PyMOL Python script that loads the backbone (N, CA, C, O; Angstrom):
from pymol import cmd

cmd.read_pdbstr("""\
ATOM      1  N   MET A   1     -16.965   8.458 -15.466  1.00  0.00           N
ATOM      2  CA  MET A   1     -16.008   9.403 -15.972  1.00  0.00           C
ATOM      3  C   MET A   1     -15.157  10.020 -14.859  1.00  0.00           C
ATOM      4  O   MET A   1     -13.938  10.125 -14.990  1.00  0.00           O
ATOM      5  N   ILE A   2     -15.801  10.424 -13.775  1.00  0.00           N
ATOM      6  CA  ILE A   2     -15.052  11.014 -12.665  1.00  0.00           C
ATOM      7  C   ILE A   2     -14.117   9.971 -12.066  1.00  0.00           C
ATOM      8  O   ILE A   2     -12.976  10.266 -11.709  1.00  0.00           O
ATOM      9  N   ARG A   3     -14.630   8.731 -11.964  1.00  0.00           N
ATOM     10  CA  ARG A   3     -13.800   7.642 -11.442  1.00  0.00           C
ATOM     11  C   ARG A   3     -12.557   7.458 -12.303  1.00  0.00           C
ATOM     12  O   ARG A   3     -11.456   7.298 -11.776  1.00  0.00           O
ATOM     13  N   ASP A   4     -12.721   7.480 -13.611  1.00  0.00           N
ATOM     14  CA  ASP A   4     -11.592   7.304 -14.523  1.00  0.00           C
ATOM     15  C   ASP A   4     -10.582   8.438 -14.386  1.00  0.00           C
ATOM     16  O   ASP A   4      -9.374   8.205 -14.433  1.00  0.00           O
ATOM     17  N   ALA A   5     -11.074   9.668 -14.216  1.00  0.00           N
ATOM     18  CA  ALA A   5     -10.178  10.813 -14.028  1.00  0.00           C
ATOM     19  C   ALA A   5      -9.422  10.676 -12.711  1.00  0.00           C
ATOM     20  O   ALA A   5      -8.234  10.992 -12.637  1.00  0.00           O
ATOM     21  N   PHE A   6     -10.112  10.206 -11.672  1.00  0.00           N
ATOM     22  CA  PHE A   6      -9.479   9.990 -10.370  1.00  0.00           C
ATOM     23  C   PHE A   6      -8.341   8.980 -10.497  1.00  0.00           C
ATOM     24  O   PHE A   6      -7.235   9.217 -10.011  1.00  0.00           O
ATOM     25  N   ILE A   7      -8.618   7.858 -11.151  1.00  0.00           N
ATOM     26  CA  ILE A   7      -7.606   6.814 -11.332  1.00  0.00           C
ATOM     27  C   ILE A   7      -6.455   7.328 -12.196  1.00  0.00           C
ATOM     28  O   ILE A   7      -5.289   7.066 -11.903  1.00  0.00           O
ATOM     29  N   ASN A   8      -6.782   8.051 -13.247  1.00  0.00           N
ATOM     30  CA  ASN A   8      -5.768   8.566 -14.165  1.00  0.00           C
ATOM     31  C   ASN A   8      -4.796   9.514 -13.468  1.00  0.00           C
ATOM     32  O   ASN A   8      -3.619   9.562 -13.828  1.00  0.00           O
ATOM     33  N   ASN A   9      -5.266  10.262 -12.485  1.00  0.00           N
ATOM     34  CA  ASN A   9      -4.429  11.252 -11.809  1.00  0.00           C
ATOM     35  C   ASN A   9      -3.738  10.725 -10.557  1.00  0.00           C
ATOM     36  O   ASN A   9      -3.153  11.502  -9.802  1.00  0.00           O
ATOM     37  N   MET A  10      -3.798   9.419 -10.326  1.00  0.00           N
ATOM     38  CA  MET A  10      -3.101   8.838  -9.175  1.00  0.00           C
ATOM     39  C   MET A  10      -1.598   9.032  -9.348  1.00  0.00           C
ATOM     40  O   MET A  10      -1.066   8.837 -10.441  1.00  0.00           O
ATOM     41  N   SER A  11      -0.919   9.412  -8.278  1.00  0.00           N
ATOM     42  CA  SER A  11       0.533   9.596  -8.365  1.00  0.00           C
ATOM     43  C   SER A  11       1.280   8.266  -8.289  1.00  0.00           C
ATOM     44  O   SER A  11       2.435   8.174  -8.705  1.00  0.00           O
ATOM     45  N   SER A  12       0.626   7.246  -7.762  1.00  0.00           N
ATOM     46  CA  SER A  12       1.259   5.941  -7.603  1.00  0.00           C
ATOM     47  C   SER A  12       0.794   4.978  -8.698  1.00  0.00           C
ATOM     48  O   SER A  12      -0.389   4.652  -8.790  1.00  0.00           O
ATOM     49  N   ASN A  13       1.734   4.535  -9.517  1.00  0.00           N
ATOM     50  CA  ASN A  13       1.402   3.540 -10.542  1.00  0.00           C
ATOM     51  C   ASN A  13       0.932   2.242  -9.906  1.00  0.00           C
ATOM     52  O   ASN A  13       0.062   1.556 -10.441  1.00  0.00           O
ATOM     53  N   GLU A  14       1.515   1.912  -8.763  1.00  0.00           N
ATOM     54  CA  GLU A  14       1.161   0.687  -8.050  1.00  0.00           C
ATOM     55  C   GLU A  14      -0.316   0.704  -7.635  1.00  0.00           C
ATOM     56  O   GLU A  14      -1.035  -0.274  -7.839  1.00  0.00           O
ATOM     57  N   ILE A  15      -0.752   1.806  -7.062  1.00  0.00           N
ATOM     58  CA  ILE A  15      -2.148   1.926  -6.636  1.00  0.00           C
ATOM     59  C   ILE A  15      -3.061   1.982  -7.857  1.00  0.00           C
ATOM     60  O   ILE A  15      -4.123   1.360  -7.858  1.00  0.00           O
ATOM     61  N   ARG A  16      -2.668   2.710  -8.885  1.00  0.00           N
ATOM     62  CA  ARG A  16      -3.463   2.792 -10.114  1.00  0.00           C
ATOM     63  C   ARG A  16      -3.694   1.393 -10.689  1.00  0.00           C
ATOM     64  O   ARG A  16      -4.808   1.051 -11.085  1.00  0.00           O
ATOM     65  N   THR A  17      -2.641   0.599 -10.728  1.00  0.00           N
ATOM     66  CA  THR A  17      -2.753  -0.764 -11.257  1.00  0.00           C
ATOM     67  C   THR A  17      -3.738  -1.583 -10.439  1.00  0.00           C
ATOM     68  O   THR A  17      -4.567  -2.304 -10.994  1.00  0.00           O
ATOM     69  N   ARG A  18      -3.646  -1.472  -9.122  1.00  0.00           N
ATOM     70  CA  ARG A  18      -4.560  -2.224  -8.253  1.00  0.00           C
ATOM     71  C   ARG A  18      -6.009  -1.788  -8.458  1.00  0.00           C
ATOM     72  O   ARG A  18      -6.918  -2.619  -8.443  1.00  0.00           O
ATOM     73  N   LEU A  19      -6.225  -0.489  -8.649  1.00  0.00           N
ATOM     74  CA  LEU A  19      -7.582   0.004  -8.872  1.00  0.00           C
ATOM     75  C   LEU A  19      -8.139  -0.483 -10.204  1.00  0.00           C
ATOM     76  O   LEU A  19      -9.343  -0.711 -10.327  1.00  0.00           O
ATOM     77  N   LEU A  20      -7.284  -0.642 -11.187  1.00  0.00           N
ATOM     78  CA  LEU A  20      -7.728  -1.075 -12.511  1.00  0.00           C
ATOM     79  C   LEU A  20      -7.944  -2.582 -12.608  1.00  0.00           C
ATOM     80  O   LEU A  20      -8.364  -3.080 -13.652  1.00  0.00           O
ATOM     81  N   GLU A  21      -7.661  -3.312 -11.530  1.00  0.00           N
ATOM     82  CA  GLU A  21      -7.920  -4.754 -11.521  1.00  0.00           C
ATOM     83  C   GLU A  21      -9.417  -5.034 -11.604  1.00  0.00           C
ATOM     84  O   GLU A  21      -9.825  -6.102 -12.062  1.00  0.00           O
ATOM     85  N   HIS A  22     -10.232  -4.082 -11.165  1.00  0.00           N
ATOM     86  CA  HIS A  22     -11.686  -4.253 -11.144  1.00  0.00           C
ATOM     87  C   HIS A  22     -12.309  -3.337 -12.189  1.00  0.00           C
ATOM     88  O   HIS A  22     -12.253  -2.113 -12.062  1.00  0.00           O
ATOM     89  N   SER A  23     -12.899  -3.926 -13.216  1.00  0.00           N
ATOM     90  CA  SER A  23     -13.474  -3.107 -14.287  1.00  0.00           C
ATOM     91  C   SER A  23     -14.790  -2.461 -13.863  1.00  0.00           C
ATOM     92  O   SER A  23     -15.149  -1.397 -14.369  1.00  0.00           O
ATOM     93  N   VAL A  24     -15.507  -3.091 -12.944  1.00  0.00           N
ATOM     94  CA  VAL A  24     -16.772  -2.529 -12.474  1.00  0.00           C
ATOM     95  C   VAL A  24     -16.614  -2.182 -10.999  1.00  0.00           C
ATOM     96  O   VAL A  24     -16.671  -3.053 -10.130  1.00  0.00           O
ATOM     97  N   ILE A  25     -16.415  -0.894 -10.735  1.00  0.00           N
ATOM     98  CA  ILE A  25     -16.245  -0.421  -9.367  1.00  0.00           C
ATOM     99  C   ILE A  25     -16.732   1.027  -9.324  1.00  0.00           C
ATOM    100  O   ILE A  25     -16.428   1.819 -10.216  1.00  0.00           O
ATOM    101  N   SER A  26     -17.482   1.359  -8.290  1.00  0.00           N
ATOM    102  CA  SER A  26     -18.037   2.707  -8.191  1.00  0.00           C
ATOM    103  C   SER A  26     -16.961   3.713  -7.790  1.00  0.00           C
ATOM    104  O   SER A  26     -15.869   3.339  -7.362  1.00  0.00           O
ATOM    105  N   LEU A  27     -17.288   4.983  -7.934  1.00  0.00           N
ATOM    106  CA  LEU A  27     -16.359   6.039  -7.531  1.00  0.00           C
ATOM    107  C   LEU A  27     -16.052   5.927  -6.042  1.00  0.00           C
ATOM    108  O   LEU A  27     -14.892   6.029  -5.642  1.00  0.00           O
ATOM    109  N   GLN A  28     -17.082   5.717  -5.213  1.00  0.00           N
ATOM    110  CA  GLN A  28     -16.872   5.623  -3.769  1.00  0.00           C
ATOM    111  C   GLN A  28     -15.992   4.430  -3.418  1.00  0.00           C
ATOM    112  O   GLN A  28     -15.105   4.544  -2.572  1.00  0.00           O
ATOM    113  N   GLU A  29     -16.223   3.297  -4.051  1.00  0.00           N
ATOM    114  CA  GLU A  29     -15.384   2.119  -3.814  1.00  0.00           C
ATOM    115  C   GLU A  29     -13.948   2.378  -4.256  1.00  0.00           C
ATOM    116  O   GLU A  29     -13.002   1.934  -3.607  1.00  0.00           O
ATOM    117  N   THR A  30     -13.792   3.095  -5.357  1.00  0.00           N
ATOM    118  CA  THR A  30     -12.461   3.429  -5.862  1.00  0.00           C
ATOM    119  C   THR A  30     -11.718   4.311  -4.872  1.00  0.00           C
ATOM    120  O   THR A  30     -10.546   4.074  -4.580  1.00  0.00           O
ATOM    121  N   VAL A  31     -12.400   5.330  -4.356  1.00  0.00           N
ATOM    122  CA  VAL A  31     -11.782   6.237  -3.382  1.00  0.00           C
ATOM    123  C   VAL A  31     -11.414   5.475  -2.113  1.00  0.00           C
ATOM    124  O   VAL A  31     -10.311   5.634  -1.589  1.00  0.00           O
ATOM    125  N   ASN A  32     -12.334   4.649  -1.619  1.00  0.00           N
ATOM    126  CA  ASN A  32     -12.064   3.874  -0.401  1.00  0.00           C
ATOM    127  C   ASN A  32     -10.874   2.942  -0.584  1.00  0.00           C
ATOM    128  O   ASN A  32     -10.007   2.849   0.285  1.00  0.00           O
ATOM    129  N   LYS A  33     -10.840   2.254  -1.719  1.00  0.00           N
ATOM    130  CA  LYS A  33      -9.748   1.315  -1.985  1.00  0.00           C
ATOM    131  C   LYS A  33      -8.427   2.061  -2.140  1.00  0.00           C
ATOM    132  O   LYS A  33      -7.398   1.600  -1.647  1.00  0.00           O
ATOM    133  N   ALA A  34      -8.444   3.210  -2.821  1.00  0.00           N
ATOM    134  CA  ALA A  34      -7.226   4.004  -2.999  1.00  0.00           C
ATOM    135  C   ALA A  34      -6.687   4.470  -1.649  1.00  0.00           C
ATOM    136  O   ALA A  34      -5.479   4.438  -1.412  1.00  0.00           O
ATOM    137  N   MET A  35      -7.587   4.901  -0.767  1.00  0.00           N
ATOM    138  CA  MET A  35      -7.159   5.349   0.561  1.00  0.00           C
ATOM    139  C   MET A  35      -6.560   4.192   1.360  1.00  0.00           C
ATOM    140  O   MET A  35      -5.543   4.359   2.033  1.00  0.00           O
ATOM    141  N   ALA A  36      -7.187   3.029   1.283  1.00  0.00           N
ATOM    142  CA  ALA A  36      -6.679   1.860   2.003  1.00  0.00           C
ATOM    143  C   ALA A  36      -5.324   1.422   1.455  1.00  0.00           C
ATOM    144  O   ALA A  36      -4.418   1.102   2.224  1.00  0.00           O
ATOM    145  N   LEU A  37      -5.181   1.407   0.137  1.00  0.00           N
ATOM    146  CA  LEU A  37      -3.911   1.015  -0.476  1.00  0.00           C
ATOM    147  C   LEU A  37      -2.806   2.005  -0.141  1.00  0.00           C
ATOM    148  O   LEU A  37      -1.671   1.607   0.119  1.00  0.00           O
ATOM    149  N   ASN A  38      -3.131   3.291  -0.146  1.00  0.00           N
ATOM    150  CA  ASN A  38      -2.144   4.312   0.186  1.00  0.00           C
ATOM    151  C   ASN A  38      -1.716   4.187   1.646  1.00  0.00           C
ATOM    152  O   ASN A  38      -0.534   4.315   1.964  1.00  0.00           O
ATOM    153  N   SER A  39      -2.673   3.938   2.525  1.00  0.00           N
ATOM    154  CA  SER A  39      -2.360   3.756   3.941  1.00  0.00           C
ATOM    155  C   SER A  39      -1.465   2.539   4.145  1.00  0.00           C
ATOM    156  O   SER A  39      -0.502   2.592   4.910  1.00  0.00           O
ATOM    157  N   ALA A  40      -1.780   1.450   3.463  1.00  0.00           N
ATOM    158  CA  ALA A  40      -0.962   0.240   3.569  1.00  0.00           C
ATOM    159  C   ALA A  40       0.447   0.489   3.051  1.00  0.00           C
ATOM    160  O   ALA A  40       1.423   0.008   3.626  1.00  0.00           O
ATOM    161  N   LYS A  41       0.546   1.241   1.965  1.00  0.00           N
ATOM    162  CA  LYS A  41       1.855   1.558   1.385  1.00  0.00           C
ATOM    163  C   LYS A  41       2.688   2.387   2.363  1.00  0.00           C
ATOM    164  O   LYS A  41       3.880   2.131   2.533  1.00  0.00           O
ATOM    165  N   GLU A  42       2.070   3.373   3.002  1.00  0.00           N
ATOM    166  CA  GLU A  42       2.777   4.213   3.971  1.00  0.00           C
ATOM    167  C   GLU A  42       3.178   3.407   5.208  1.00  0.00           C
ATOM    168  O   GLU A  42       4.280   3.582   5.729  1.00  0.00           O
ATOM    169  N   ASN A  43       2.299   2.535   5.678  1.00  0.00           N
ATOM    170  CA  ASN A  43       2.623   1.696   6.834  1.00  0.00           C
ATOM    171  C   ASN A  43       3.760   0.735   6.520  1.00  0.00           C
ATOM    172  O   ASN A  43       4.602   0.467   7.378  1.00  0.00           O
ATOM    173  N   ALA A  44       3.792   0.219   5.307  1.00  0.00           N
ATOM    174  CA  ALA A  44       4.866  -0.691   4.905  1.00  0.00           C
ATOM    175  C   ALA A  44       6.209   0.025   4.917  1.00  0.00           C
ATOM    176  O   ALA A  44       7.232  -0.581   5.235  1.00  0.00           O
ATOM    177  N   LYS A  45       6.214   1.312   4.573  1.00  0.00           N
ATOM    178  CA  LYS A  45       7.456   2.088   4.602  1.00  0.00           C
ATOM    179  C   LYS A  45       8.026   2.161   6.013  1.00  0.00           C
ATOM    180  O   LYS A  45       9.244   2.170   6.191  1.00  0.00           O
ATOM    181  N   LEU A  46       7.159   2.212   7.012  1.00  0.00           N
ATOM    182  CA  LEU A  46       7.620   2.274   8.398  1.00  0.00           C
ATOM    183  C   LEU A  46       8.415   1.029   8.770  1.00  0.00           C
ATOM    184  O   LEU A  46       9.380   1.108   9.530  1.00  0.00           O
ATOM    185  N   TYR A  47       8.016  -0.103   8.241  1.00  0.00           N
ATOM    186  CA  TYR A  47       8.717  -1.346   8.536  1.00  0.00           C
ATOM    187  C   TYR A  47      10.068  -1.411   7.845  1.00  0.00           C
ATOM    188  O   TYR A  47      11.025  -1.951   8.400  1.00  0.00           O
ATOM    189  N   THR A  48      10.155  -0.871   6.649  1.00  0.00           N
ATOM    190  CA  THR A  48      11.414  -0.961   5.915  1.00  0.00           C
ATOM    191  C   THR A  48      12.406   0.113   6.325  1.00  0.00           C
ATOM    192  O   THR A  48      13.608  -0.057   6.121  1.00  0.00           O
ATOM    193  N   LYS A  49      11.933   1.219   6.902  1.00  0.00           N
ATOM    194  CA  LYS A  49      12.826   2.304   7.276  1.00  0.00           C
ATOM    195  C   LYS A  49      13.244   2.264   8.742  1.00  0.00           C
ATOM    196  O   LYS A  49      14.187   2.952   9.130  1.00  0.00           O
ATOM    197  N   SER A  50      12.563   1.475   9.555  1.00  0.00           N
ATOM    198  CA  SER A  50      12.886   1.459  10.975  1.00  0.00           C
ATOM    199  C   SER A  50      14.186   0.703  11.225  1.00  0.00           C
ATOM    200  O   SER A  50      14.551  -0.204  10.477  1.00  0.00           O
ATOM    201  N   ASP A  51      14.871   1.095  12.285  1.00  0.00           N
ATOM    202  CA  ASP A  51      16.102   0.411  12.673  1.00  0.00           C
ATOM    203  C   ASP A  51      15.748  -0.970  13.198  1.00  0.00           C
ATOM    204  O   ASP A  51      14.794  -1.118  13.962  1.00  0.00           O
ATOM    205  N   PRO A  52      16.495  -1.966  12.801  1.00  0.00           N
ATOM    206  CA  PRO A  52      16.205  -3.312  13.298  1.00  0.00           C
ATOM    207  C   PRO A  52      16.428  -3.389  14.804  1.00  0.00           C
ATOM    208  O   PRO A  52      17.423  -2.881  15.319  1.00  0.00           O
ATOM    209  N   ILE A  53      15.504  -4.022  15.497  1.00  0.00           N
ATOM    210  CA  ILE A  53      15.607  -4.171  16.944  1.00  0.00           C
ATOM    211  C   ILE A  53      16.591  -5.284  17.276  1.00  0.00           C
ATOM    212  O   ILE A  53      17.379  -5.166  18.214  1.00  0.00           O
ATOM    213  N   ILE A  54      16.542  -6.351  16.513  1.00  0.00           N
ATOM    214  CA  ILE A  54      17.443  -7.481  16.729  1.00  0.00           C
ATOM    215  C   ILE A  54      18.349  -7.591  15.512  1.00  0.00           C
ATOM    216  O   ILE A  54      17.873  -7.789  14.394  1.00  0.00           O
ATOM    217  N   ASN A  55      19.637  -7.463  15.725  1.00  0.00           N
ATOM    218  CA  ASN A  55      20.578  -7.575  14.619  1.00  0.00           C
ATOM    219  C   ASN A  55      20.906  -9.023  14.318  1.00  0.00           C
ATOM    220  O   ASN A  55      21.053  -9.401  13.155  1.00  0.00           O
ATOM    221  N   SER A  56      21.022  -9.841  15.362  1.00  0.00           N
ATOM    222  CA  SER A  56      21.283 -11.260  15.158  1.00  0.00           C
ATOM    223  C   SER A  56      20.927 -12.022  16.423  1.00  0.00           C
ATOM    224  O   SER A  56      20.886 -11.461  17.518  1.00  0.00           O
ATOM    225  N   VAL A  57      20.675 -13.293  16.252  1.00  0.00           N
ATOM    226  CA  VAL A  57      20.373 -14.176  17.370  1.00  0.00           C
ATOM    227  C   VAL A  57      21.261 -15.398  17.220  1.00  0.00           C
ATOM    228  O   VAL A  57      21.305 -16.017  16.157  1.00  0.00           O
ATOM    229  N   SER A  58      21.962 -15.739  18.281  1.00  0.00           N
ATOM    230  CA  SER A  58      22.814 -16.928  18.230  1.00  0.00           C
ATOM    231  C   SER A  58      22.226 -18.006  19.125  1.00  0.00           C
ATOM    232  O   SER A  58      21.381 -17.729  19.975  1.00  0.00           O
ATOM    233  N   ALA A  59      22.678 -19.231  18.929  1.00  0.00           N
ATOM    234  CA  ALA A  59      22.201 -20.353  19.732  1.00  0.00           C
ATOM    235  C   ALA A  59      22.510 -20.129  21.205  1.00  0.00           C
ATOM    236  O   ALA A  59      21.744 -20.567  22.063  1.00  0.00           O
ATOM    237  N   ALA A  60      23.602 -19.466  21.516  1.00  0.00           N
ATOM    238  CA  ALA A  60      23.984 -19.214  22.906  1.00  0.00           C
ATOM    239  C   ALA A  60      22.958 -18.340  23.616  1.00  0.00           C
ATOM    240  O   ALA A  60      22.820 -18.418  24.837  1.00  0.00           O
ATOM    241  N   ASP A  61      22.244 -17.518  22.876  1.00  0.00           N
ATOM    242  CA  ASP A  61      21.239 -16.642  23.472  1.00  0.00           C
ATOM    243  C   ASP A  61      20.050 -17.420  24.016  1.00  0.00           C
ATOM    244  O   ASP A  61      19.308 -16.898  24.848  1.00  0.00           O
ATOM    245  N   TRP A  62      19.851 -18.645  23.571  1.00  0.00           N
ATOM    246  CA  TRP A  62      18.699 -19.437  23.976  1.00  0.00           C
ATOM    247  C   TRP A  62      18.994 -20.358  25.147  1.00  0.00           C
ATOM    248  O   TRP A  62      18.077 -21.016  25.640  1.00  0.00           O
ATOM    249  N   ASP A  63      20.220 -20.433  25.608  1.00  0.00           N
ATOM    250  CA  ASP A  63      20.571 -21.329  26.721  1.00  0.00           C
ATOM    251  C   ASP A  63      20.225 -20.722  28.056  1.00  0.00           C
ATOM    252  O   ASP A  63      20.453 -21.343  29.094  1.00  0.00           O
TER     253      ASP A  63
END
""", "prot")
cmd.dss("prot")
cmd.show_as("cartoon", "prot")
cmd.util.cbc("prot")
cmd.orient("prot")
């Protein structure tokens, strides 16, 4: 019951969906997985928001 309430109150539909992929999962496993998924989601944002280091590479750059 507590696990279901935890999943129900997730702010991220994406994480909620991933947690519901497993019908048999303990509360502790649910919390651990939610934390890992949230961390991965936040880390992925860093890649999409950062300024590109290389804008383009031409063949002349390799000579």
